[in-house]
C-alpha positions, 0 to 999 in steps of 0.5 A, spaced: 499 500 500 502 506 497 499 511 502 502 510 509 497 506 515 498 512 519 495 517 514 489 512 512 487 512 519 487 520 519 483 520 513 478 515 515 477 518 523 476 525 520 471 523 515 463 522 517 461 516 513 454 518 513 455 526 510 460 522 505 454 517 503 449 522 503 453 526 498 451 520 493 444 517 495 439 520 500 439 517 507 433 518 512 434 517 520 432 511 522 433 510 530 440 511 531 443 509 524 441 511 516 437 508 512 436 508 504 434 504 498 441 500 497 445 503 490 448 496 489 442 492 487 434 494 486 429 493 491 423 497 493 424 497 501 430 500 504 435 495 507 441 499 506 444 502 514 449 507 515 451 507 523 455 514 525 456 511 531 461 505 528 462 509 521 460 503 517 454 501 512 451 495 511 446 492 505 441 487 509 439 485 502 444 484 498 450 483 504 455 489 501 458 492 507 465 496 509 467 503 511 467 509 507 473 508 503 469 501 501 463 505 499 467 509 494 470 503 492 464 500 490 459 505 488 465 508 484 468 503 482 475 506 484 481 503 487 483 503 495 488 508 493 483 512 489 477 513 495 482 514 500 485 520 496 478 522 494 476 522 501 483 525 503 480 531 499 473 531 502 477 532 509 483 537 507 488 531 509 494 532 504 497 526 501 505 527 499 505 526 491 511 521 493 506 517 497 501 515 493 504 515 486 504 507 487 510 505 483 509 511 478 502 509 476 500 517 476 506 518 471 504 511 466 497 514 466 499 521 464 505 518 459 499 513 456 494 519 455 500 522 451 501 516 447 494 515 445 493 522 442 501 521 439 498 515 435 491 519 433 495 523 430 499 518 426 492 515 424 490 522 421 497 524 418 499 521 410 502 515 414 496 513 417 492 512 410 492 505 410 489 504 416 484 509 415 482 505 408 482 499 413 478 502 418 473 504 412 472 496 410 470 494 416 464 499 415 467 504 422 464 511 421 470 517 423 466 519 429 466 512 431 473 512 431 473 519 434 469 515 439 474 510 441 480 514 440 483 509 435 490 510 433 495 508 428 502 505 430 506 507 424 511 501 421 517 505 423 522 501 429 522 507 433 517 512 432 514 512 439 521 512 442 524 517 439 517 522 441 518 520 448 525 521 448 524 528 446 519 529 451 524 527 457 522 520 458 527 514 460 528 508 457 527 504 463 520 508 465 518 506 458 520 499 458 516 499 465 509 503 463 510 497 456 510 502 451 518 499 448 523 493 448 530 493 448 534 490 443 539 485 442 545 490 441 546 495 447 542 501 448 538 499 443 531 500 444 524 500 439 517 500 439 513 495 442 507 496 436 508 497 429 504 498 423 498 496 428 492 499 429 491 502 435 485 501 441 486 505 447 484 501 454 479 506 457 476 505 464 470 507 467 473 513 470 477 516 463 484 513 465 488 510 459 490 504 462 494 501 456 492 499 448 490 494 444 493 493 437 491 489 431 496 488 425 495 490 418 499 485 415 501 478 415 504 479 422 503 475 427 500 475 433 494 478 430 492 481 436 497 484 442 495 487 448 500 492 453 503 487 458 501 488 465 504 495 468 503 497 475 496 500 472 494 495 466 492 488 469 490 483 464 483 480 465 480 486 470 478 491 465 472 491 460 473 494 453 469 500 452 466 500 459 468 508 459 463 509 453 457 504 455 457 504 463 450 509 463 447 505 459 449 498 462 446 500 469 440 504 466 438 497 462 441 493 468 444 488 462 450 487 459 451 484 452 459 481 453 463 480 446 469 478 445 473 482 440 474 490 440 472 491 433 465 486 436 464 491 441 465 497 436 461 494 431 455 493 435 456 500 438 455 503 433 448 500 430 446 503 436 447 497 441 449 501 447 449 496 453 456 492 450 463 491 453 469 486 450 473 481 454 478 484 451 479 477 447 479 472 453 473 468 457 471 473 462 475 473 468 473 473 476 474 480 476 471 482 470 464 477 472 464 482 479 465 488 476 458 487 472 455 484 477 455 491 481 451 494 475 446 488 472 441 483 473 443 479 467 449 478 462 448 476 455 455 473 453 455 472 445 460 466 442 463 466 436 459 460 431 465 456 429 466 450 434 473 452 436 471 458 439 465 455 443 470 450 445 475 455 447 470 459 451 466 454 455 470 453 461 470 461 462 463 460 463 464 455 470 467 463 472 460 466 471 456 460 475 461 460 480 461 469 480 453 468 481 452 472 476 445 471 471 448 470 465 445 467 458 449 466 451 448 466 445 451 463 439 452 465 433 451 461 427 458 458 424 463 462 420 459 469 424 462 473 430 458 480 432 462 484 427 460 480 421 454 479 423 452 485 424 454 488 418 451 483 414 445 481 417 443 487 420 442 489 427 434 487 427 437 480 426 442 480 431 437 483 436 433 476 434 438 472 437 439 476 444 431 475 444 432 467 444 438 467 448 440 461 453 441 460 460 448 458 460 448 451 463 443 449 457 448 452 452 454 449 455 450 442 455 447 443 448 454 445 445 458 438 449 452 434 446 453 437 439 460 436 440 460 429 443 454 427 441 451 421 445 451 415 441 456 412 445 456 411 453 464 414 453 461 420 449 456 420 454 460 420 460 465 426 457 459 430 457 457 429 464 464 430 467 464 436 463 458 438 465 460 436 473 465 441 473 460 447 472 456 443 477 462 444 482 462 452 481 454 452 482 453 455 490 446 454 490 444 446 492 436 447 489 439 450 483 445 444 483 439 440 483 435 442 477 442 442 473 443 435 475 435 433 474 436 437 466 443 433 465 441 426 466 435 427 462 439 430 456 444 425 456 439 419 458 442 417 464 437 415 470 437 422 475 439 417 481 445 415 478 448 422 476 447 424 483 450 418 485 456 419 481 456 426 481 457 425 490 462 419 489 467 425 486 471 428 492 467 425 498 473 421 501 477 428 501 471 431 504 471 426 510 478 427 511 478 435 511 472 434 516 468 438 511 461 441 513 456 444 509 455 452 510 450 454 516 443 452 514 440 459 515 439 466 511 446 469 512 452 466 510 454 465 518 452 461 524 449 467 529 454 464 534 460 465 530 458 472 529 458 473 536 464 471 537 467 476 532 463 481 535 466 480 542 473 480 539 473 486 536 469 490 542 472 486 546 479 485 545 482 483 551 478 476 550 482 475 545 488 472 548 483 467 551 479 466 545 486 463 542 487 458 547 480 455 546 478 456 538 483 455 532 480 460 526 479 452 523 474 451 528 470 456 525 465 454 520 464 459 515 471 459 510 471 467 510 470 468 518 476 462 518 480 467 515 478 473 518 479 470 525 486 468 523 488 476 521 485 478 528 489 473 532 495 475 527 493 483 529 493 482 536 494 485 541 494 491 537 488 494 538 488 500 535 488 496 528 483 492 531 478 497 531 472 495 526 473 502 521 481 500 521 481 492 520 476 493 514 482 496 510 486 489 511 480 484 509 477 482 503 471 485 500 467 478 502 470 479 509 469 486 510 461 485 507 460 480 512 464 484 518 460 490 516 453 485 517 456 482 523 458 489 527 452 493 525 449 489 531 450 491 538 452 486 544 451 489 551 452 485 557 455 485 564 462 484 565 458 477 570 454 475 564 460 476 559 464 470 562 458 465 561 457 467 554 464 467 551 464 459 554 458 459 551 459 461 545 465 456 544 462 450 546 456 451 542 461 452 536 465 447 537 458 443 538 455 446 531 461 444 527 460 436 530 453 436 529 454 438 521 460 434 521 455 427 523 449 430 518 454 429 513 455 423 515 448 421 515 447 424 509 453 419 505 450 413 509 443 413 506 446 415 499 451 409 499 445 404 502 440 407 496 446 404 492 447 398 495 454 399 497 454 396 504 461 396 505 462 403 504 455 404 509 459 400 514 465 404 514 461 410 514 456 408 520 463 405 524 465 413 523 459 416 525 459 412 531 466 414 533 465 421 532 459 422 537 462 417 542 468 421 542 464 428 542 459 425 547 453 429 544 447 428 541 444 428 534 
């Protein structure tokens, strides 16, 4: 982190979270807190609460939560450093330039903007005539070229090197920024992009993060991108988002294509809720970004089989992240760019209207590829689909998918369930893994009480460290959170909820904000009993859940007439019950 911790804490302590959030969304007083309609998901009844006492926010509808920095990061889709800088400006804390430059980030962003304009001038020069003709042949109008700030890198090996050297930039920094390369001869340098159409990669804050480049000749690869730099991280940005985010937020849906020209062509014909994944399948970071703004993503696949197979496993990321998504398969030999130019906007939108659920799409695609005439082919389809089913967090949705899979491949549903449950059972038992708490929240109430006690009464942590290991918590996010709390202790200042939120992941921050939105008030006498009771109840709960898991496995083994497995599991269950001395 580029900004020192003491400065971050000073900024946060000076900030009034109510005042800052109220400047973005209207808050209403609700007892000791303030409430509003959540800006992160659609709702009719307010479930978004802000606590002025604890300086945190939490939505009881979608689970988002955190401190003032987290709110700005989520609401403005900005980085932690940028959020801190914005709050610093509001509260009047000066951050020295060197503290937040973040390995030259600001300097690289300024450089990229300069380079973008350099490439644009090259496009409009005499040397850019071939590139302009190419853009015209692809059906792109001058207005669209200007909106996307497209440019051209001339074929000269050192055109950009010479331009930037005159501006005073040193070679080492230009290499770090991903713009030039060092030659084999000592002291020689040359441009990364040569004789290529340039696509500036711009985020929703209008920052030029990097560049994509398409060859105009026979050079391979056809497309290359800026290598990873302090400002450009592959897979974190969606191309075109700076022009389409407002329409995406308005429609609550996004059409996702792979290529630059695919995205630009759709935008040009008036389809404005479109983005491109920069030539690859969607990444977890891109999916999480879209989840903030859409109720549904519509993923467009090229019609050729190779393109479909290359993208299928990327769908598992969408399932895992819980993004509601549909898929559209174009006819063979088409991509979005060629389809919309040859068939038109209306025909494309008809395909979108007939979109499929992504699970159905993957299943149908695999059946088309492998067929189901042979047992081997059907087993291949089943095993491929298991990889997707594994990623689905909701049990009811998983059950429906198993049923659909069995019907499509022609196996009995029970057989598919047995095969699915057989996978990973042994490793699950060895690790004594248990399902999450059977409640609406992600965690059990007893876990929440213990976390709350640790943060509000840190003097209890030393005792708790002797009684409970982080792994004895049931919820994975809380296991990680407890590990951090144990590590940070006895630095009680850093354990304050506002400070602690700066050191945890987004999921952990959401849960922590929800836990800390409730107050535990009790006398010292009651506190001792409460602590002991919570430790006992958590240990019992973990054992009970493991026993429930074993009983479910026993039933499945008995249903499958696997008596050996059933007897083995029963012996383990009896052994756990005997040693724990609990009733199940």
